[in-house]
Backbone as JSON, one array per atom type, in Angstrom:
{
  "sequence": "MNSLLKKLLICFTLFAFTGISYAQEIGEKYEREEKIKQKDFPKPALELIDPILKKGKRTRFFKDYEKETYFFEVKTLYKDEKISIKFFKDGSLLDIEILKELKELPEEIQEKLSQYFQSNYKKYKLNRIQIQYNREEEYEDGELEIDDDEEYVEEFLEMDLEDLIIKYEIEAEIVDEDNVRGFFEFLFNTKGEIEQIKNIIKRADDNVLY",
  "N": [[150.25, 106.41, 48.03], [153.11, 108.1, 49.25], [156.63, 107.22, 50.38], [157.95, 109.06, 52.05], [155.57, 110.16, 52.64], [154.44, 108.19, 54.11], [155.82, 107.75, 56.35], [155.74, 110.07, 57.8], [153.23, 110.05, 58.55], [153.2, 108.02, 60.11], [155.37, 108.92, 62.19], [153.32, 110.96, 63.14], [150.98, 109.79, 64.52], [152.29, 107.75, 66.11], [152.94, 110.06, 67.9], [150.91, 111.76, 68.9], [149.36, 109.67, 69.89], [150.97, 109.11, 72.13], [151.52, 111.49, 73.67], [153.7, 113.05, 73.89], [156.73, 114.54, 73.9], [158.69, 115.04, 70.65], [161.27, 114.36, 71.32], [161.66, 112.8, 73.38], [161.35, 109.11, 73.38], [159.54, 105.91, 73.05], [160.36, 103.07, 74.65], [160.72, 99.76, 75.35], [159.37, 97.65, 77.79], [159.98, 94.22, 78.67], [159.47, 91.45, 80.63], [160.33, 88.46, 83.0], [159.61, 87.32, 85.34], [161.31, 85.25, 87.45], [161.1, 83.04, 90.57], [163.56, 82.36, 93.04], [165.69, 80.73, 95.08], [167.34, 81.93, 98.38], [169.91, 81.12, 98.36], [170.75, 80.94, 96.13], [171.31, 83.89, 95.36], [173.2, 86.84, 95.07], [175.94, 86.87, 96.86], [177.42, 89.45, 97.68], [175.32, 91.08, 97.51], [173.09, 90.27, 99.08], [174.59, 90.93, 101.69], [175.07, 93.46, 101.57], [172.52, 94.47, 102.4], [171.72, 93.21, 104.37], [171.07, 94.59, 106.96], [167.89, 95.34, 106.14], [166.91, 92.45, 105.88], [167.44, 91.44, 108.16], [165.23, 92.68, 109.66], [162.83, 92.25, 107.6], [159.76, 90.93, 106.76], [158.08, 88.33, 105.38], [160.07, 88.07, 103.17], [161.13, 87.41, 99.65], [163.0, 86.12, 97.07], [164.07, 86.86, 93.9], [164.87, 86.16, 90.16], [164.97, 88.36, 87.42], [164.08, 88.53, 83.95], [164.78, 90.42, 81.45], [164.48, 91.31, 77.89], [168.15, 90.69, 76.75], [169.04, 90.72, 78.74], [169.84, 90.09, 82.5], [168.11, 90.54, 85.98], [168.33, 90.48, 89.54], [166.37, 90.5, 92.59], [164.92, 91.44, 95.39], [161.71, 91.3, 97.5], [160.35, 92.65, 99.94], [158.24, 93.1, 103.17], [159.15, 95.72, 104.93], [159.48, 97.08, 107.85], [156.7, 97.79, 107.79], [156.31, 98.94, 105.2], [156.51, 97.86, 102.02], [158.58, 96.91, 99.78], [161.0, 96.78, 97.15], [164.22, 95.76, 96.0], [166.59, 96.09, 93.73], [169.05, 94.24, 92.06], [171.9, 94.45, 89.59], [173.22, 92.16, 87.37], [175.85, 91.86, 88.64], [175.59, 91.7, 90.95], [175.72, 94.3, 91.98], [173.94, 97.04, 93.09], [170.93, 98.33, 91.67], [168.49, 100.2, 91.88], [166.11, 101.12, 94.4], [162.81, 100.58, 95.45], [159.3, 101.67, 96.74], [156.1, 100.26, 97.06], [153.63, 102.06, 96.56], [150.08, 103.83, 97.26], [147.9, 105.83, 95.2], [146.75, 107.98, 96.67], [148.5, 108.41, 98.7], [150.89, 109.95, 98.08], [152.38, 112.81, 97.95], [150.47, 115.71, 98.15], [150.53, 117.69, 95.45], [152.16, 116.27, 93.77], [150.5, 114.13, 93.12], [148.31, 115.57, 92.11], [149.82, 116.62, 89.68], [150.35, 114.53, 88.27], [147.68, 112.54, 87.99], [146.48, 115.02, 85.99], [148.03, 114.64, 83.91], [147.84, 112.15, 83.03], [144.77, 112.44, 82.62], [145.17, 114.25, 80.57], [146.35, 113.78, 78.5], [145.29, 110.74, 77.72], [142.35, 108.87, 76.95], [140.99, 107.38, 78.92], [142.54, 105.6, 81.74], [144.15, 103.22, 83.42], [145.61, 102.88, 86.59], [147.54, 100.99, 87.93], [149.99, 100.12, 89.1], [151.88, 101.69, 91.42], [154.87, 103.16, 92.11], [157.51, 104.54, 94.67], [160.46, 105.6, 93.49], [163.72, 105.54, 94.74], [166.68, 106.84, 94.13], [170.34, 107.09, 93.84], [172.33, 109.74, 94.45], [173.69, 112.06, 92.11], [176.38, 114.01, 91.61], [178.39, 116.66, 90.63], [181.52, 117.43, 91.24], [184.67, 119.39, 91.54], [184.68, 119.38, 88.95], [184.35, 116.48, 88.51], [182.48, 113.52, 88.11], [180.9, 112.55, 90.99], [179.57, 110.06, 92.56], [177.71, 108.15, 94.95], [178.54, 105.23, 96.64], [177.69, 102.01, 96.79], [176.68, 101.07, 99.55], [176.71, 103.77, 100.63], [174.29, 104.47, 99.59], [172.56, 102.63, 100.45], [172.06, 103.11, 103.01], [171.52, 106.01, 103.22], [168.91, 105.86, 102.4], [168.08, 104.1, 104.05], [167.68, 105.96, 106.29], [166.27, 107.59, 105.1], [167.14, 109.86, 104.18], [166.62, 112.51, 102.58], [167.73, 114.71, 101.2], [170.04, 113.56, 99.68], [169.08, 112.1, 98.26], [167.53, 110.88, 94.93], [164.01, 111.48, 94.15], [161.61, 109.53, 92.36], [158.8, 108.59, 89.97], [157.32, 105.76, 89.66], [155.47, 104.03, 87.24], [152.7, 101.33, 86.28], [150.5, 101.76, 84.0], [147.07, 100.59, 82.66], [146.21, 102.17, 79.92], [143.77, 103.91, 77.46], [143.44, 105.47, 74.52], [142.14, 107.95, 72.22], [141.31, 106.69, 70.05], [140.66, 104.72, 71.13], [142.35, 102.83, 71.36], [143.94, 100.24, 73.39], [146.49, 99.84, 75.64], [149.45, 98.53, 77.28], [151.52, 100.43, 79.87], [154.75, 101.55, 80.98], [155.37, 104.25, 83.07], [157.87, 106.75, 83.6], [158.28, 109.36, 86.36], [159.6, 112.52, 87.15], [161.23, 114.03, 90.31], [159.33, 116.14, 90.26], [157.11, 115.45, 89.2], [157.27, 115.19, 86.65], [157.03, 114.05, 82.94], [159.23, 111.47, 82.63], [160.22, 109.24, 81.08], [158.88, 106.72, 79.44], [157.49, 103.22, 78.81], [156.82, 100.45, 76.71], [154.9, 98.25, 77.59], [155.91, 94.89, 77.1], [155.42, 92.48, 77.2], [153.01, 91.6, 79.66], [153.71, 90.3, 82.85], [151.04, 89.14, 84.34], [151.17, 86.97, 86.53], [153.67, 87.9, 88.13], [155.05, 88.05, 91.18], [154.13, 90.29, 93.96], [154.26, 91.21, 96.56]],
  "CA": [[151.23, 107.36, 49.02], [154.55, 107.54, 48.92], [157.21, 106.6, 51.54], [157.97, 110.17, 53.12], [154.34, 110.59, 53.86], [154.12, 107.2, 55.04], [157.06, 107.66, 57.91], [155.02, 111.45, 58.29], [151.83, 109.65, 59.14], [153.55, 106.74, 61.46], [155.28, 110.08, 63.39], [152.25, 111.78, 63.71], [150.22, 108.53, 65.2], [153.16, 107.83, 67.67], [152.74, 111.62, 68.65], [149.5, 111.69, 69.18], [148.99, 108.71, 71.12], [151.64, 109.14, 73.55], [151.2, 112.87, 74.34], [155.1, 113.19, 74.56], [157.92, 115.11, 72.71], [159.75, 113.65, 69.84], [162.73, 113.8, 72.05], [161.14, 111.26, 74.21], [161.32, 107.56, 72.98], [159.15, 104.68, 73.99], [161.16, 101.84, 74.84], [160.07, 98.69, 74.88], [159.86, 96.41, 78.56], [159.63, 92.87, 78.91], [160.04, 90.86, 81.8], [160.06, 87.65, 83.22], [160.27, 86.35, 87.11], [161.38, 83.3, 88.0], [161.57, 82.67, 92.11], [164.67, 81.41, 93.34], [166.37, 80.46, 96.58], [168.09, 82.63, 98.95], [171.06, 80.51, 98.42], [171.07, 81.35, 94.76], [171.16, 85.2, 95.33], [174.65, 87.01, 94.81], [175.96, 87.0, 98.37], [177.59, 90.74, 98.34], [173.95, 91.64, 97.3], [172.52, 89.84, 100.55], [175.5, 91.4, 102.76], [174.42, 94.98, 101.37], [171.1, 94.81, 102.21], [171.28, 92.66, 105.92], [169.7, 95.31, 107.87], [166.62, 95.34, 106.14], [166.89, 91.77, 105.62], [166.88, 91.15, 109.35], [163.86, 93.21, 110.06], [161.72, 92.52, 106.74], [158.93, 89.88, 106.65], [157.85, 87.53, 103.63], [161.06, 88.15, 102.07], [161.31, 86.83, 98.53], [164.0, 86.16, 95.92], [163.93, 86.6, 92.27], [165.44, 86.57, 89.45], [163.95, 89.26, 86.33], [164.6, 88.41, 83.05], [164.66, 91.74, 80.41], [165.37, 91.32, 76.88], [168.88, 89.74, 76.6], [169.95, 90.29, 80.49], [168.72, 89.72, 83.84], [168.42, 91.64, 87.33], [168.14, 89.97, 90.68], [165.53, 91.52, 93.24], [164.39, 91.28, 96.79], [160.68, 91.97, 97.73], [160.17, 92.3, 101.63], [158.12, 94.1, 103.87], [159.91, 96.16, 105.94], [158.68, 98.65, 108.53], [155.39, 97.71, 106.96], [155.93, 99.36, 103.7], [156.67, 96.96, 100.69], [159.94, 97.33, 99.65], [161.54, 96.33, 96.03], [165.62, 96.11, 96.08], [166.6, 95.38, 92.39], [170.54, 94.22, 91.54], [172.4, 94.28, 88.1], [173.49, 90.16, 87.67], [176.95, 91.2, 89.27], [175.33, 92.04, 92.81], [175.55, 95.82, 92.21], [172.84, 97.94, 93.54], [170.58, 99.4, 90.68], [167.38, 100.58, 93.02], [165.11, 100.84, 95.64], [161.51, 101.49, 95.35], [158.54, 101.42, 97.87], [155.17, 100.12, 96.65], [152.39, 102.96, 97.14], [148.81, 104.17, 96.46], [148.24, 107.16, 94.46], [146.77, 108.76, 97.65], [149.57, 108.37, 99.79], [151.96, 110.2, 97.47], [152.3, 114.41, 98.15], [149.33, 116.05, 96.84], [151.31, 118.09, 94.5], [152.37, 115.02, 92.81], [148.71, 113.5, 92.93], [147.64, 116.71, 90.98], [150.15, 116.39, 88.53], [149.89, 112.9, 88.04], [146.91, 112.87, 87.47], [146.51, 115.88, 85.02], [149.28, 113.93, 82.85], [146.75, 110.83, 81.94], [143.25, 113.0, 81.88], [145.35, 115.2, 79.56], [146.66, 112.58, 77.52], [144.58, 109.63, 77.57], [140.71, 108.64, 77.08], [140.75, 106.29, 79.77], [143.35, 104.94, 82.19], [144.11, 102.71, 85.26], [146.77, 102.97, 87.75], [147.67, 99.36, 87.88], [150.95, 99.94, 90.41], [152.88, 103.0, 91.94], [156.36, 102.96, 92.98], [158.29, 105.5, 94.51], [161.96, 104.78, 93.53], [164.83, 106.33, 95.74], [168.07, 106.87, 93.34], [171.33, 107.4, 94.59], [172.6, 111.29, 94.2], [175.03, 112.2, 91.32], [176.37, 115.3, 91.37], [179.88, 116.78, 89.82], [182.39, 118.09, 92.24], [185.85, 119.27, 90.45], [184.57, 118.93, 87.23], [184.13, 114.92, 88.12], [180.88, 113.11, 88.69], [180.64, 112.16, 91.94], [178.2, 109.3, 92.89], [177.38, 107.57, 96.16], [178.87, 103.86, 96.61], [175.74, 101.33, 97.15], [176.48, 101.14, 101.01], [176.5, 104.92, 101.1], [172.98, 104.64, 98.81], [171.81, 102.1, 101.24], [172.65, 103.77, 104.38], [170.81, 107.27, 102.89], [167.39, 104.78, 101.93], [167.77, 103.74, 106.08], [167.67, 107.13, 107.13], [165.23, 108.05, 104.61], [167.95, 110.99, 103.84], [165.93, 112.74, 101.18], [168.78, 115.69, 100.26], [171.12, 112.73, 99.19], [168.36, 110.86, 97.23], [166.84, 111.47, 94.26], [162.93, 110.54, 94.16], [161.26, 109.53, 91.11], [157.38, 107.93, 90.48], [157.0, 104.63, 88.36], [153.57, 103.51, 87.53], [152.05, 101.02, 85.44], [149.19, 101.88, 83.62], [146.67, 100.78, 81.61], [145.32, 103.52, 79.01], [143.39, 103.77, 76.15], [144.07, 106.57, 73.43], [141.35, 108.28, 71.65], [141.16, 105.91, 68.91], [139.78, 103.73, 71.65], [143.37, 101.65, 71.34], [144.54, 99.8, 74.46], [147.87, 99.55, 75.87], [150.15, 98.96, 78.9], [152.79, 101.43, 79.75], [155.25, 101.92, 82.21], [155.65, 105.53, 83.35], [158.24, 107.53, 84.98], [158.06, 110.72, 86.75], [160.93, 112.97, 87.81], [160.66, 114.03, 91.55], [158.18, 117.18, 90.18], [156.02, 115.1, 89.19], [157.02, 115.55, 85.1], [157.06, 112.89, 82.39], [160.94, 111.26, 82.04], [160.32, 107.95, 80.53], [157.59, 105.74, 78.62], [158.19, 101.98, 78.27], [155.64, 99.91, 76.33], [154.85, 96.74, 78.14], [155.58, 93.76, 75.79], [154.5, 91.27, 77.93], [152.25, 91.9, 81.26], [153.69, 89.85, 83.68], [150.6, 88.92, 85.67], [151.88, 86.18, 87.54], [154.35, 88.34, 89.0], [154.61, 88.15, 92.78], [154.16, 91.45, 94.17], [154.92, 90.9, 98.12]],
  "C": [[152.57, 107.14, 48.81], [155.66, 107.35, 50.4], [157.47, 107.56, 52.16], [156.61, 110.21, 53.75], [154.13, 109.49, 54.75], [154.49, 107.33, 56.64], [156.06, 109.17, 58.28], [153.86, 110.52, 59.52], [152.02, 109.09, 60.39], [153.99, 107.75, 62.35], [154.7, 110.55, 64.22], [151.46, 110.99, 64.99], [151.12, 108.38, 65.95], [152.83, 109.29, 68.25], [151.47, 111.96, 69.9], [148.89, 110.55, 70.08], [149.79, 108.48, 72.55], [151.62, 110.65, 74.42], [152.42, 113.05, 74.71], [155.88, 113.99, 73.7], [158.04, 114.5, 72.03], [161.19, 113.31, 70.8], [162.36, 113.19, 73.12], [160.81, 110.26, 73.64], [160.64, 106.77, 73.69], [159.85, 103.59, 73.75], [160.37, 100.95, 75.12], [160.11, 97.92, 76.65], [159.19, 95.12, 78.48], [160.3, 92.35, 79.7], [159.55, 89.68, 82.44], [160.35, 87.21, 84.54], [160.19, 85.27, 87.14], [161.78, 83.93, 89.75], [162.82, 82.03, 92.48], [164.87, 81.56, 95.06], [167.2, 81.7, 96.94], [169.79, 82.51, 98.22], [171.92, 81.31, 96.86], [171.19, 83.03, 94.58], [172.54, 85.57, 95.29], [174.74, 87.25, 96.5], [176.59, 88.73, 98.68], [176.37, 91.63, 98.52], [173.33, 91.37, 98.96], [173.35, 90.76, 101.42], [174.97, 92.86, 103.11], [173.54, 95.28, 102.24], [170.88, 93.76, 103.48], [170.78, 93.3, 106.74], [168.31, 95.24, 107.48], [166.4, 93.93, 106.04], [166.47, 91.03, 106.96], [165.55, 91.31, 110.08], [162.96, 92.68, 108.64], [161.07, 90.96, 107.19], [158.62, 89.52, 105.17], [158.47, 88.1, 102.61], [161.3, 87.23, 100.98], [162.26, 86.95, 97.89], [163.53, 86.21, 94.69], [165.01, 86.75, 91.35], [164.63, 87.59, 87.42], [164.9, 89.22, 85.04], [164.14, 89.8, 82.34], [165.36, 91.27, 79.49], [166.26, 89.92, 76.93], [169.59, 90.02, 77.93], [168.64, 90.01, 81.22], [169.07, 90.4, 85.19], [168.23, 90.4, 88.45], [167.37, 91.02, 91.63], [164.84, 90.5, 94.36], [163.2, 92.07, 97.04], [160.51, 91.18, 99.31], [159.17, 93.15, 101.89], [158.9, 94.82, 105.03], [159.54, 97.53, 106.92], [157.24, 98.71, 108.21], [155.05, 98.55, 105.78], [156.69, 98.12, 102.73], [157.1, 97.17, 99.51], [160.61, 96.19, 98.25], [163.09, 96.86, 95.88], [166.03, 95.15, 94.47], [168.31, 95.66, 92.42], [171.05, 93.84, 89.96], [173.09, 92.66, 88.87], [174.6, 90.5, 88.29], [177.08, 91.48, 90.84], [175.22, 93.56, 92.99], [174.15, 96.24, 92.18], [172.21, 98.68, 92.34], [169.33, 100.14, 90.97], [166.52, 100.19, 93.83], [164.07, 101.2, 95.64], [160.57, 100.8, 96.57], [157.22, 101.41, 96.91], [154.31, 101.26, 97.51], [151.1, 103.12, 96.71], [149.08, 105.53, 95.89], [147.76, 108.6, 95.91], [147.79, 108.99, 98.99], [150.93, 109.21, 99.3], [151.79, 111.86, 97.84], [150.88, 114.53, 97.33], [149.7, 117.03, 95.54], [151.47, 117.05, 93.29], [151.12, 114.17, 92.48], [148.0, 114.53, 91.97], [148.05, 116.55, 89.48], [149.96, 115.19, 87.9], [148.83, 112.3, 87.05], [145.86, 113.89, 86.32], [147.15, 115.36, 84.09], [148.49, 112.89, 82.2], [145.36, 111.59, 81.79], [144.1, 113.75, 80.55], [145.61, 114.47, 78.05], [146.03, 111.31, 76.66], [143.03, 109.59, 77.82], [140.31, 107.96, 78.16], [142.0, 105.82, 80.44], [143.24, 104.54, 83.42], [145.39, 102.55, 85.53], [146.9, 101.78, 88.17], [148.6, 99.53, 89.34], [151.85, 101.17, 90.1], [153.86, 102.54, 92.81], [156.73, 104.59, 93.53], [159.84, 105.01, 94.5], [162.7, 106.2, 94.03], [166.29, 105.98, 94.58], [168.9, 107.47, 93.99], [171.61, 108.93, 93.92], [174.04, 111.24, 93.29], [175.01, 113.63, 91.35], [178.23, 115.7, 90.42], [180.51, 117.95, 90.88], [184.15, 118.35, 91.47], [185.7, 119.24, 89.75], [184.8, 117.22, 86.96], [182.89, 114.46, 88.76], [181.27, 112.05, 89.87], [179.34, 111.07, 92.39], [178.55, 108.05, 93.67], [177.36, 106.13, 95.75], [177.44, 103.01, 96.94], [176.06, 101.42, 98.92], [176.23, 102.11, 101.57], [174.84, 105.19, 100.42], [172.13, 103.83, 99.87], [171.64, 102.69, 102.51], [171.84, 105.11, 104.48], [169.55, 106.98, 102.81], [166.95, 104.78, 103.31], [167.27, 104.56, 106.58], [166.94, 108.18, 106.74], [165.9, 109.81, 104.49], [167.82, 111.63, 102.53], [166.71, 114.0, 100.71], [169.6, 114.89, 99.64], [169.99, 111.67, 98.26], [167.28, 111.5, 96.28], [165.34, 110.46, 94.18], [162.18, 110.74, 92.68], [159.74, 108.5, 91.25], [157.52, 106.89, 89.19], [155.74, 104.03, 88.53], [153.49, 102.66, 85.85], [151.03, 100.92, 85.59], [148.76, 101.26, 82.47], [145.72, 101.81, 80.88], [144.79, 102.75, 77.82], [143.36, 105.24, 75.76], [142.71, 106.63, 72.69], [140.98, 107.91, 70.54], [140.84, 104.82, 69.39], [140.78, 102.25, 71.67], [143.97, 101.27, 72.38], [146.22, 99.31, 74.83], [148.26, 99.64, 77.28], [151.51, 99.31, 78.59], [153.49, 101.3, 81.0], [155.75, 103.35, 82.55], [156.71, 105.63, 84.4], [158.51, 108.85, 85.03], [159.44, 111.49, 87.42], [160.24, 113.85, 89.15], [159.8, 115.58, 91.35], [157.06, 116.74, 89.45], [156.1, 115.21, 87.16], [157.25, 114.54, 84.21], [158.75, 112.78, 82.01], [160.68, 109.88, 81.24], [158.8, 107.25, 80.4], [158.26, 104.3, 78.15], [156.64, 101.33, 77.76], [156.0, 98.28, 77.0], [154.63, 95.7, 77.25], [154.75, 92.53, 76.43], [154.27, 91.43, 79.17], [152.71, 91.02, 82.25], [152.67, 89.45, 85.03], [150.32, 88.03, 86.55], [153.0, 86.6, 88.32], [153.85, 88.18, 90.7], [154.92, 89.48, 92.98], [154.82, 91.5, 95.4], [154.15, 89.81, 98.75]]
}
């Protein structure tokens, strides 16, 4: 078998396994979570989310290692919602997520997510679902305008969905038609359409959720 044919077979196998277009690449996700003390968390980040921390319960602080970098993360119970807030290592805000059950999502989204997994995999188990609230990005006078961290947090606290971009992040265990099992992180857009897939290299089963 020549090298070209081998490459074609590899590409075909990868495409069949994922059920996504060639334009969508499968990334890798490796993470190791380390619990840290509040004093070791970036002070600007703590000041930014002070309204959440004041009302939060069972609040915990972490340092998340992913490949060659790391992030800071807060997990807390805020207004009966299990919230995680992630920061870059310089203390700037990355994203805010709320842990949910599938049945808590809009019915249309439930149907689209279920249809995606049923259509692409022989078996699947959704281990964790989070609604991801992202800051809005828009062009004004030809320039990209992005809300700063303070505006982002304020919009989240007010649940101003007109100024937030909703996405759905799902960690799932899947089995393909060849009975090959794997752990993946799937990211769906606000319409429930697949946007990104990451292969979870090392599943951190000992990670503290909340």
